[in-house]
BASEDREN-833300 format. One record per residue: residue in one letter; x, y, z of N, C-alpha, C in turn. Coordinates in steps of 0.001 Angstrom, whole numbers, padded with zeros to 6 digits, always signed. Example, Ala and Ser with C-alpha at 12.3 -4.5 7.8 and 13.67 -1.06 7.14 Angstrom:
residues 2
A+013190-005690+007800+012300-004500+007800+013200-003300+007800
S+012850-002250+007080+013670-001060+007140+012900+000030+007870
***
This chain:
residues 208
X-008073-005341+000378-008979-006345-000205-008763-006408-001715
X-008521-007605-002217-008266-007764-003645-009559-007658-004441
X-009383-007428-005734-010540-007329-006620-011322-008633-006633
X-010622-009765-006619-011285-011070-006650-012171-011270-005425
X-011655-010892-004254-012435-011025-003021-013639-010093-003044
X-013442-008885-003544-014542-007909-003641-015655-008438-004536
X-015283-009036-005651-016274-009591-006579-017035-010737-005924
X-016290-011604-005207-016930-012737-004534-017913-012269-003468
X-017533-011248-002709-018433-010708-001689-019676-010084-002317
X-019462-009390-003421-020585-008767-004126-021554-009826-004649
X-021014-010887-005248-021852-011970-005760-022580-012699-004633
X-021903-012816-003479-022533-013462-002320-023713-012647-001826
X-023572-011317-001823-024671-010454-001401-025857-010588-002350
X-025564-010657-003656-026640-010819-004639-027343-012157-004437
X-026556-013197-004206-027140-014527-004008-028011-014560-002749
X-027526-013947-001666-028311-013902-000428-029622-013158-000644
X-029556-012032-001362-030778-011275-001681-031722-012122-002516
X-031170-012808-003496-031955-013655-004399-032667-014752-003626
X-031956-015393-002711-032548-016458-001901-033683-015937-001025
X-033460-014772-000389-034487-014190+000482-035744-013835-000298
X-035551-013204-001446-036703-012790-002253-037463-014013-002759
X-036726-015034-003199-037390-016242-003681-038249-016862-002592
X-037682-017065-001403-038427-017705-000318-039616-016847+000112
X-039430-015540+000115-040537-014646+000477-041687-014776-000510
X-041360-014825-001799-042397-014965-002820-043028-016357-002776
X-042187-017373-002654-042677-018748-002706-043602-019064-001535
X-043343-018455-000389-044118-018774+000810-045376-017932+000958
X-045634-017025+000053-046866-016238+000110-048067-017135-000154
X-049050-017056+000719-050199-017964+000646-050944-017834-000674
X-051070-016608-001170-051802-016409-002420-051155-017169-003575
X-049824-017146-003624-049104-017798-004716-049043-019319-004558
X-049435-019828-003390-049432-021267-003163-050814-021885-003352
X-051801-021067-003699-053133-021606-003970-053075-022563-005150
X-053862-023623-005103-053850-024629-006164-054179-024020-007517
X-055127-023091-007533-055527-022474-008802-054389-021656-009401
X-053617-020957-008560-052496-020144-009032-051383-021039-009559
X-051064-022094-008801-050014-023017-009222-050401-023716-010523
X-051664-024107-010639-052127-024769-011859-052026-023831-013052
X-052412-022588-012860-052296-021604-013936-050838-021446-014355
X-049940-021382-013358-048507-021240-013652-047997-022437-014439
X-048473-023628-014110-048051-024837-014824-048512-024814-016278
X-049774-024459-016484-050319-024404-017843-049638-023307-018647
X-049468-022148-018032-048856-021019-018733-047404-021315-019082
X-046680-021940-018155-045275-022271-018394-045108-023224-019565
X-046098-024069-019784-046008-025029-020886-045797-024330-022221
X-046341-023121-022359-046249-022399-023626-044869-021763-023842
X-043991-021902-022858-042611-021474-023058-041671-022658-023172
X-042261-023851-023217-041464-025077-023250-040899-025342-024635
X-039807-026108-024680-039152-026455-025940-040090-027211-026876
X-041070-027936-026312-042010-028683-027142-042871-027738-027992
X-043259-026618-027408-044066-025636-028139-043240-024991-029247
X-042019-024560-028904-041164-023927-029914-040776-024927-030996
X-040553-026183-030593-040236-027218-031579-041384-027481-032523
X-042616-027499-031993-043802-027707-032826-043982-026568-033813
X-043748-025340-033329-043852-024173-034210-042796-024240-035302
X-041593-024659-034935-040499-024789-035898-040855-025809-036992
X-041414-026957-036613-041824-027974-037591-042929-027428-038488
X-043875-026717-037893-044967-026124-038679-044422-025152-039721
X-043469-024322-039306-042893-023351-040245-042102-024049-041347
X-041465-025184-041004-040766-025951-042028-041719-026509-043067
X-042834-027058-042605-043851-027589-043522-044462-026455-044348
X-044723-025345-043677-045264-024176-044365-044314-023713-045465
X-043007-023750-045167-042014-023355-046165-041991-024287-047359
X-042153-025590-047103-042185-026555-048207-043374-026304-049130
X-044483-025939-048526-045707-025728-049309-045656-024408-050078
X-045206-023358-049413-045261-022018-050013-043949-021570-050641
X-042875-022326-050394-041530-021944-050843-041050-020650-050193
X-041603-020362-049026-041187-019183-048266-040497-019662-046987
X-039163-019649-047003-038389-020211-045896-037795-019148-044970
X-038118-017892-045207-037440-016822-044465-037610-016954-042956
X-038853-017096-042494-039086-017178-041059-038529-018476-040483
X-038618-019555-041250-038080-020844-040809-036564-020741-040598
X-035870-020143-041550-034421-019976-041428-034084-019003-040304
X-034848-017925-040202-034627-016924-039156-034726-017564-037775
X-035731-018408-037591-035955-019058-036309-034916-020156-036062
X-034609-020944-037089-033665-022057-036948-032267-021579-036583
X-031733-020685-037366-030370-020191-037126-030277-019439-035810
X-031294-018665-035497-031284-017918-034253-031275-018828-033040
X-032073-019892-033112-032109-020835-031999-030775-021558-031856
X-030174-021941-032981-028888-022645-032929-027809-021773-032278
X-027708-020547-032749-026677-019660-032209-026917-019364-030737
X-028165-019046-030393-028483-018681-029012-028373-019870-028073
X-028726-021055-028564-028656-022244-027726-027215-022540-027310
X-026277-022359-028223-024871-022579-027894-024432-021631-026775
X-024774-020364-026904-024416-019380-025884-025102-019696-024560
X-026360-020077-024647-027157-020400-023457-026581-021595-022704
X-026242-022655-023413-025703-023864-022780-024349-023610-022132
X-023526-022792-022772-022227-022446-022185-022404-021732-020842
X-023333-020795-020806-023584-020046-019573-024167-020963-018503
X-025140-021762-018883-025906-022567-017923-025115-023740-017341
X-024376-024454-018200-023752-025701-017768-022230-025637-017607
X-021598-024630-018173-020139-024525-018079-019710-023409-017133
X-020339-022242-017260-019894-021079-016495-020556-020989-015118
X-021882-021081-015055-022603-020822-013798-022901-022095-013005
X-023622-023022-013597-023937-024317-012971-024657-024156-011625
X-025741-023427-011640-026497-023168-010408-027683-024126-010300
X-027855-024733-009123-028969-025664-008923-030291-024936-008754
X-031356-025614-009101-032699-025039-009012-033131-024871-007552
X-034078-023943-007312-034540-023695-005942-035119-024929-005250
X-035867-025748-005962-036489-026903-005304-035446-027921-004841
X-034229-027821-005361-033139-028671-004885-032493-028046-003644
X-032212-026758-003719-031527-026077-002627-032411-025904-001398
X-033700-025629-001621-034596-025311-000513-035645-026396-000268
X-035240-027612-000486-036150-028739-000265-036645-028766+001173
X-035752-028438+002128-036125-028467+003545-037101-027355+003904
X-037213-026353+003040-038181-025268+003249-039539-025598+002635
X-039671-026769+002071-040937-027163+001474-041106-026757+000030
X-040025-026288-000591-040093-025900-002002-040172-027173-002854
X-041182-027224-003712-041421-028426-004502-041214-028164-005992
X-040933-029222-006697-040802-029176-008150-042201-029032-008746
X-042463-027858-009306-043811-027592-009803-043987-027788-011294
X-042914-028071-011998-042981-028282-013448-042479-029688-013742
X-043405-030595-013987-043061-032004-014177-042291-032263-015472
X-042276-031295-016378-041540-031467-017630-040042-031217-017458
X-039647-030635-016322-038245-030345-016064-037539-031620-015618
X-036463-031960-016315-035720-033175-015990-034232-032905-015717
X-033833-031645-015628-032445-031326-015319-032423-030262-014226
X-031277-030145-013541-031239-029394-012289-030687-027976-012381
X-030127-027573-013509-029527-026239-013603-030598-025173-013833
X-030375-023974-013266-031453-022980-013293-031100-021633-013920
X-029815-021321-014072-029449-019964-014524-028897-019969-015940
X-029462-019127-016812-030680-018324-016648-031914-019143-016999
X-033081-018563-016838-034315-019257-017198-034421-019381-018717
X-034477-020621-019197-034612-020836-020637-035967-020377-021158
X-037026-020604-020351-038362-020174-020765-038391-018674-021037
X-037858-017904-020080-037878-016442-020202-036942-015976-021308
X-035750-016565-021362-034751-016161-022362-035278-016335-023776
X-035763-017525-024094-036144-017809-025473-037519-017250-025825
X-038381-017042-024845-039660-016384-025122-039395-014962-025611
X-038491-014265-024926-038159-012903-025358-037364-012922-026649
X-036432-013861-026769-035625-013942-027982-036514-014102-029213
X-037459-015038-029159-038331-015245-030313-039313-014096-030495
X-039588-013370-029421-040369-012144-029572-039643-011149-030462
X-038345-011001-030260-037533-010142-031112-037503-010678-032551
X-037377-011993-032682-037307-012614-034014-038580-012339-034807
X-039740-012567-034181-041012-012352-034885-041252-010870-035157
X-040881-010016-034191-041034-008572-034403-040154-008104-035558
X-038956-008669-035660-038043-008341-036750-038611-008795-038087
X-039116-010025-038123-039619-010579-039376-040859-009835-039869
X-041779-009568-038963-043041-008917-039351-042968-007399-039242
X-041789-006885-038842-041590-005443-038699-042677-004829-037815
X-042901-005482-036662-043955-005039-035750-043406-004983-034334
X-043091-003786-033861-042595-003653-032501-043724-003716-031491
X-044973-003575-031970-046118-003831-031097-046139-005311-030695
X-045737-006171-031629-045654-007601-031337-044611-007861-030253
X-043482-007153-030329-042449-007319-029317-042961-006899-027945
X-043715-005821-027895-044275-005355-026624-045189-006417-026020
X-045986-007057-026875-046870-008130-026403-046049-009285-025831
X-044976-009655-026526-044113-010733-026044-043471-010369-024702
X-043072-009118-024538-042454-008684-023278-043449-008823-022131
X-044676-008381-022361-045712-008481-021315-045990-009942-020968
X-046132-010777-022001-046371-012196-021767-045186-012846-021054
X-043978-012371-021358-042780-012938-020753-042667-012574-019276
X-043203-011438-018891-043227-011075-017471-044041-012098-016685
X-045191-012481-017239-046008-013517-016594-045292-014866-016608
X-044528-015127-017672-043749-016362-017735-042720-016392-016612
X-042057-015269-016397-041046-015172-015344-041657-015431-013974
X-042801-014828-013715-043481-015026-012428-043881-016477-012241
X-044368-017097-013304-044805-018491-013209-043650-019425-012884
X-042461-019121-013393-041303-019980-013138-040860-019919-011673
X-040998-018750-011069-040678-018613-009650-041731-019330-008804
X-042991-019170-009162-044081-019825-008442-043893-021339-008421
X-043403-021890-009514-043242-023335-009637-041967-023861-008977
X-041169-022969-008414-039985-023387-007679-038829-023850-008534
X-038845-023496-009816-037779-023954-010714-036775-022860-011067
X-037066-021615-010648-036124-020521-010911-036155-019491-009788
X-035001-018883-009569-034869-017757-008645-035207-016463-009386
X-035462-015373-008654-035682-014079-009319-034535-013672-010236
X-033281-013889-009801-032130-013529-010636-032134-014336-011933
X-032567-015580-011871-032625-016419-013079-033518-015800-014141
X-034692-015329-013714-035641-014791-014695-035256-013378-015125
X-034656-012611-014196-034179-011272-014572-033123-011377-015664
X-032174-012295-015476-031141-012480-016486-031682-013204-017718
X-032832-013862-017585-033493-014406-018772-033854-013292-019737
X-034372-012186-019191-034677-011021-020025-033400-010425-020615
X-032378-010311-019786-031119-009705-020243-030498-010525-021363
X-030390-011839-021153-029772-012691-022168-030659-012819-023404
X-031971-012805-023219-032863-012839-024380-032608-011659-025299
X-032419-010473-024699-032135-009265-025482-030735-009319-026097
X-029757-009800-025327-028381-009897-025845-028312-010884-027002
X-028940-012051-026836-028936-013057-027901-029586-012501-029163
X-030692-011784-028991-031397-011227-030140-030549-010196-030858
X-029907-009317-030094-029078-008281-030711-027900-008898-031460
X-027214-009832-030797-026037-010434-031431-026397-011190-032701
X-027610-011725-032721-028055-012478-033902-028606-011557-034987
X-029609-010786-034654-030301-009976-035667-029443-008831-036187
X-028613-008260-035328-027816-007095-035742-026449-007467-036298
X-025977-008695-035982-024606-009026-036364-024475-010242-037281
X-025080-011335-036930-024758-012591-037616-025845-013127-038548
X-027073-012602-038465-028165-013163-039264-027874-013220-040771
X-027321-012166-041384-027061-012236-042833-026174-013418-043225
X-025202-013749-042385-024298-014862-042676-025021-016208-042537
X-025852-016300-041510-026645-017519-041339-027603-017715-042523
X-028266-016634-042932-029212-016733-044039-028505-017170-045314
X-027353-016575-045582-026583-016954-046770-026177-018417-046705
X-025766-018871-045516-025361-020259-045338-026528-021216-045599
X-027694-020916-045036-028830-021825-045180-029376-021849-046605
X-029368-020718-047275-029816-020726-048672-028809-021468-049555
X-027545-021409-049209-026529-022177-049916-026771-023667-049738
X-027033-024067-048487-027349-025474-048195-028627-025889-048929
X-029612-025009-048931-030876-025311-049599-030703-025519-051088
X-029864-024708-051719-029622-024865-053157-028916-026188-053479
X-028048-026610-052572-027349-027873-052783-028310-029065-052660
X-029187-028988-051637-030094-030104-051371-031313-030125-052269
X-031646-028988-052834-032840-028923-053673-032631-029659-054987
X-033582-030513-055399-033467-031217-056686-033577-030271-057866
X-034040-029041-057569-034190-028046-058647-033073-027021-058607
X-032134-027143-057612-031093-026127-057449-029982-026254-058473
***
């Protein structure tokens, strides 16, 4: 048996396990209660790009008023770098369809009306919730803050499965990639991004 075949068989076993676990969780009566699904929908909204975008705009305005751009630059550059890596994985390398597409015949429904695209791996909500948890913990030098983000992200992961938009593997790797993106940014590339943005700021500033 070649290495390529062994890898394919291994990935097939993981996928089969992932499918079984997803359907088992999705079909549990408790998780299908209207109140639980509604909570998952509301909670998931706080991991949406609209929330992070609003926070980003707020920090930009805050920076204009206070002349303190550190967190704004930290968040902007980190999102740019991580988004490139995330999109490559999601749309070029993996290209996995969401559960509500694959298991439509099992009654799996689209539970997040804000979702307008079909790719699921990894979960963007989980990935970037944890990533920004690292960013804020780094900026405020508070690892207690990171712990809070991790706990909140666990509930985010569960909500995404409940809503039928992600498999368990999607959210598990959301945590993994969130940590990898944070490490690669904060430990390796952030100083270069900061230097670049302050250089751009000096050029654009009428007082620079």
